[in-house]
N, C-alpha and C positions, 0 to 999 in steps of 0.2 A: 431659545430652544434648550431643553434639558440635554445634558450630555448623553451620548450613546452608551449603552451598557458595555462593560469591558468584556463580558462573556455572554453574548446573546443566547437566548433560549433556543435550542434547536427546534425546528418546527416540522421537519419532513415526515415524522411519523404520526403527527397529530391528526385526528379525524379519520384515520384509516379504518375501514370497516373490519369488524371481527372476521378473522380468517383470510383477509385479503393478502396478508403476508405469506400465506401458504399457497398462493396461486401457482407458483412454479415448483411445488413439491413440498413435502414435509421437511422439518428440520433434519439435519445430519450431524451426528456427534462423533468426535474422535477423542479417545482416551489414550494419551501418550505416556507410556511407562518408561521413563528415562533412567539414566544412571544417578542423576541428582534429584529429580523431581517427578511427580506424576501430575499431569495436567489434563483438564477437560476443556474442550472447545465445542460449543454447540453452534453450528452455522444455521442461518435462517433457511437455507435451502441449497440444493445441489444445482448451482447456476454459475455462469462465468463470473459474475460479480455478485457477491453476497456479503452480508454483514454478520457479525458475531452476536448471537443472542445471549450467550453466557460463556464466561471464561474464568477458570479457577485453577490454582496450582497449590500443591502440597509438597514441601521439601521432605523427601524420604531417604535420600542418599543410599539407594540400593547398591551402588557401585563402590561405596567406601569399604576399604579393606579387602576388596575382591582379589587383588594380586597376591595377598599374603596367604590366604587359605583356599581360594578358588570357590568359596561358597558365599551365598547371600547372608547377611547378618539377620538373625531371627527377629530382632526388635524392629529393624527397618522393614523386613518383610511384613510384619504385622501392621505397621503404619501404612505400607503401600496397599495391602489388601483392604484395609479400612477405607482408604481414600478412593480406591477403585470402586468399592461397593457403593459409596456415596455418589460417585460420579455417574455410574450406570443408572442409579435410581433417579438422579436429576435429569439425565438424558431421556429416560422413559417418561418422566413427568412432563417434559417439554414436548412430548409427542414425536420424538425422533423416529424417522422411518428406518434408520439404520444406525448402528453403533459400531464403530471400528475400534477395537482394543489392540493397540500396537505397542510392542516392547522392543527395546533397542539393545545397546551394547551390554549392559549389566546382566540382563536375563539371557542374552545370547551367549555370553562368555562364562557364566557361572556353571559349575558342575551340577548344581541343583536347579538350574533355570527351568528345565522341563517340568520338574515337580512343582515349581512355583506357578507355571502356566496352568497346570492341571488343577491346582488348588484354587486359582482365581476363577477358572471356568466353573468349578463346582460351586463357588460362592455366589457368582453373579449370573451364570447361565449364558455367558458370552465367550466365544473362543478367543484365545490370545494369539495374535499373529506376531510371532517372533521374527523380526526382520534380519536377514543376512546383512553383512556390511554393504554389499552391492545394492541390495534393495533399499536400504536406508539412504544410501547416497543418491539413488535414483529419485526417491520421493522428495528428498531435500532439493534436488535440482529442479524437479517439477514445480515445487513451491515457488522457487525463485522465478522460473520462467512464467508462471501464472501471473506474477505481479510485475515482471520486467520482460515483456515480450521481446524477443530478439537478443536477450542477454548474451554477451560474448566475453568470456573470461573464465576464471576458476571459481567454482562454487565451493565454499568451505563451510561445513556445518559442524560446529563444536558443541558436543554434549559433555556430560560429566565424565564419561568414560572413554570417548573416542572422538576422532576427527574424521569426517567423511569429506572427500574432495572429489570434484567432478570437473572435467574440462568441457565447458559448454560453448559451442560455436553457433552463433546466430540462432540461439534457442534450441539447438539440437545437442543431445548429450553424447559425449565421447568417452574417453578413458576415465576411469574412476578408481578409487582406492580408499581403504580405511586404515587408520593408524591409531594405536593406543596412547594417545597424548591428551586425553581429557583431563581437566584440572584435578578431579578426584584422584586419578591414577598418578599424576605428576606430584601432587602433594604428598603421596605415600613415599616418595623418594627421600623426603626430608630436605633440610636446607632451605635456601631462598630461591625465588624465581629468577632473581638477578644473578645467580651464581653461574660460573662457567660450566659446572657439572650439569646443571639443569639445561642450559643452552645446548650442550653437546648431546644430551639425551634426546631432546626434541629434534635436533639436526639429524641424528642417526635414524630416527623414525621417518622423517620426511625424505631422507636420502634414499630410502627404499623405493621411492616413486620418482625415478629420474625424469619422467615425462612432465613433471611440474614446471620444468623450465619453459614449457610452452606458454606459460602465463606471462612471459616477459612483455612489459609495456601494456598489458591488458589489466582490467580490474579484478580484484578479488571480491566476490559477492559473499559477504559475511553473514552467516546464519547462526542463531543460538542466543540464549538469554545472557550469557556472560559477555559476549561481544556486543550485544545491544546495550548492556550496562556501560561499556566503554564509550559507545556513541553518546549516551546520555551525559556522561561526564564531560565529553568534549563540547557538547551543546552548551552546557552550563558554563564552561570556561570561556567559550566564544560569545556568550550572551546571544545565542541563536534562538530567537523567540518563537519559531515555528516548531513546536515540540512534536514533530511527526518523524519517527525513526525511519520509516520505509524510504529508501532511496537517498538517505543522508550520505554524503560523499566526502571523503578526505583524500587528498593526494598522498602519494607514498611518504613524502617527508613529514607531513602532518600526522599521518598514522603512526609512523615510526617514533616520532617525538612523543606522542600520546602514550604508546606502549612503554617507552623508556621511563616516562614520568610515573606511570602506575606501578611499574616494577620497583621503583625507588621509594615509593610511599609506604610507610609503615601501616600496621593495622589501625592504629589510633588516628592517623591522618585520614585514611579512607573512611573511617566512621564519621568523621566530621563533614563528609561530602553528602549533602542532602539527597542527591540524585542516586546514590548507590544503596541498594537494598542490603540490609544486614545479612541476609541469606547468601549474598554474593561476595561478601567482603573477603573471605579467605580465598575464594577461587579466582578473584579478579586479577591479581598479579600473574597467575599462571595462564589465564586466558590471554593476557597481554603478551606474555612470552611466546605463546603459540602463534599469535597473529604476527608478531615481529619476525619470528623465524620463517613463517610462511611467506611474508613479504620478501625476505632476503633470498629464499630458495627460488621463488617464482620470478623475482625481478618485476613484480607487478607495479603498475603505474599509479594505482589508486585502490581504495577500499570503498565499496558501496554496501551499506548495511541494508539487509533485507528483513522486513518484519515477517515475511512469508517464509515458511520452511516445511518441515515434514508434514505437519498437520494440514497445511494448505495444499501440499503436494498430494496427500491422500484424497482430498476433495477434488482436485484437478484430475486425478487419475480416474475418477468416476464419471467425468463429463463425456458426452458424445464427441465424436470428431468435429462435428459442425459447431457445437458449443465451444470447444476449445479454440476454434478459429476466430471466434468473435473478438473484436477489439475490446479489451477489458476497460479502457477509459470510457468508451462510449456506452458499454454495458453498465458501468457503475453510475454514470450520469443519468441514464434512463431509469435505472433502479431507484435512484435517489428521489425521483419525483413520481414514482409509480403510484397510482391511485390518488394523486394530489392535484392534477391539472383542473383548471376551472371548468372548461367546456369540453375539453378533449386533448389528446396529445398534440402539443404545439411545436415541439422541437424540430421535427422533420420538415414541417411546412416553413418554418423560419429559415432553416438551412437552405432550402430550395429558393426561397425568396431572395436571399443574400448572395447566392453562389456567383452570379454573373457580375456582381459589383466589384469583385476582387479577382480579375483574370490573371493567370500566370503565377499565382502565389504557390509557394512550396506546399507539398502535401502535409507537412507538419502543422502549418498554420491553418489549412483547411480542416484538419482533424480537430484542432483546438477550438476553432469557430463552431464546428459541429457540436462538440461537447458543451460549449457555452450555450448554444441554442437549446440543447436538450434540458439544461438546468434553468432556462431563462424565466420560468414562472415560479421558481422555488420559494419566493418570499411574498407571494401575493396575499396570503392570509395575515401578514404582519401589519402593525401600525405604519402608515405611510412615512412617518418621520424616521423610522428605523429600518426600512426595507433595504436600502443600499448597504448599510453596515451589516445587517444580518445575512444578506445574500453573499457578501464578501467573506464573512466569517464561515458561513456554511461551506463554501468552496474550499477554503483553506483547511478545514477540519473534517472533510468527508471521511467516514469511517471505512474506507476501502483500501486494501493493500495493493493498489495498482496505479497510483498517481505519483508521478515525480513531483518534486517540490516546485520546479518552474512551471509545470502544468497547473498545479493548484493556484499558483500566483497569477498566471495568465487568465485562467477562468475567473478568478476572484475579481480582478480588475475589470474584466468584461461585464460581469454581473453588477458590479458597483456602478458602472456607467449606465447599464440598462435601466437601473432604478433611479437614475438622476443624480448619482453621487458626483461631487466635484473632484477634479483631478488631484489636487494637493490636500485632500482631506486627511486628517491624522491617521485614520484607519488604513490608508493606502500605503503607508510607509513601508511596512513589512513586505508586501508583494512587490512594490517597486524596487526594493533592495535585491530581490531575487531575479529580476529581469533587466535586460538592457533597455535603453530608451526606445529602440525601434520596436521591440516586442511589446513593451508597455503601451506604446501608441497604437499598435495593431489591435491589442486587446480592447482598448478603450473605444476604438472605432467600431469594432464588432458590437460592443454594448450599445453604442448610439444607433447602429443599424437595427438591432433587436428592439430598441425603444421605438423606432419608427414603425417597425412591423406590428407591434402591439397597438399603437395608435391608429394605424391604418385599418386593422382588422377588427378592432374592438375586442381583442383577445379571442377571436374565433379562428381556429386553424382552417376551417373550410373557406372562409373569406379570402385568406391569403393565396389560395389557388388562382385568384383573379388578378394577381399582381406579381411584378418582378422588378428588382432594382438592378440596373445595368450600367456599367462603366463604358462610356462611348467617347474615347479620346479625352477631351477636356471637360466633358459633361458627365454628370451623374443623373441618369434618367430613371424616373419612377414611372413605369408603365402599368396602367390599371385597366381592367376590363370594364365593360358597360355596367355590369351589376354592382361593381365596387365604386364606380364614379360618385354616387351620392355620398359616400363615406369620406370623401376628400374634405379638407377644411383647414383652418388656420393652424391647428395643432399639428396636423400632418405636414403642412408646409414648413413649419418651424423646425420640426424634427428632421425633415429632409435636408434643410439648410445646415443643420449641425453635422450631419454625416458628410455632406459635400465639403464643408469647410475642413473637416478632419482629413479628407483625402485630396484636398486642393483642387476641387472641381466645381463646375457651375451646376446648380440644381435645376432640373427640368422635369415637369410632369406632363405625361402624354396619356390621353384617354383613348384607348383603342376601341375599334368597333367589334373586335373579337377578343376573347381572353388571351393574354400573353402566355407564352409557354416558359415556365420556370426551368432553370437548368437542372 
């Protein structure tokens, strides 16, 4: 058998009818005018789970030198206006139904910030929404909550000119503040990020927010490009091969050690680190300083890096209350196979088919099984020899900012088993490293159950309405209705035995005179 490809071709968008991606609305664009850069993100639609159609950044450094004269540098203004003009044109070309042009600390604090906003509106015909510190903090927190429902800790959004912090409790926003400790402003102080003067300057700013001590023992949710660069650096050091920043977690000691290391590294040393963008080199030690001092002031127990921030918060802010309440994991998995099922949506039918086979399980596992069922036909178009590997890789690398790393691993192992992958295959090493043995076993058992469901139904979701899998003491009972009985056979019996062996039960098939009632 030829070796599996190292980076399988993603298949989820292939064959989608023209315009189908717009079924839930036209694209939505955000142009984020920050102190360090101007960025465009075009989202596929205004939905609970959506992917990015286009993402581009231009480093303009609007905030450089702002504290010296209070005005935006004319050369940087020209670069920013040119970038904004290009980005609005791209958004319109993509058919965006709305374009939000958002400006943060540099434009907010500059004496000529209002004049800049007027000039931009005249150039592109889109009004500039200059956020207050409170509004910037709110949108950053919404971005985190959109990807980490129930987040509980201190959200910190580090831009070039400022740090926004919000106390988030079980997903609800509380006290907030904004401080002028962005790397561009700190660099203007001169000296080194590792100096006592720099540390004291940051501590003075953070000390103006005494409520930050409410973060003791809770995580900091770190937002912003400079902090994401720190996460990439740690991933490279730790040889962490799942290169997904969202929900990457360090305990407080690991985070403090990383910050101390970066502050000690010189410019030339940082340049040799392949994961660090050259545009971030000068700012990185200062970003490390702010994170280290925030850890010290809050007494936080961990740092969780969020790929979602202000731009995702602006999207979340547009959702209806009902759409916000949707589970982002399940929404993402449903979206990933939208318009791709063979005969029709299969995930919900499979979830109902398997529900009674795992009585008394924690809601966390039921949710992961549901997500895996929604994705269970994701690789059906692929060559049979590669389906297990491609399904596993698809789950690990789904382009949605709402999956934790252990969730990706759980679903990946479940899908690998659903397509007949063997337990100790080389491609399973990464997800097995991210899970304990019990969770890995539950994921594999789910995959075996899904494999049984497909064999029994012939991939028809309607047929599964005539069957249910039930755990009855020491027995695992497959109950089928009269119309489904002719579809029983050796393959079904073999796959039922595999599930039964995985749960330590005796396999039994019962043909009912009336259709069984799935849970």
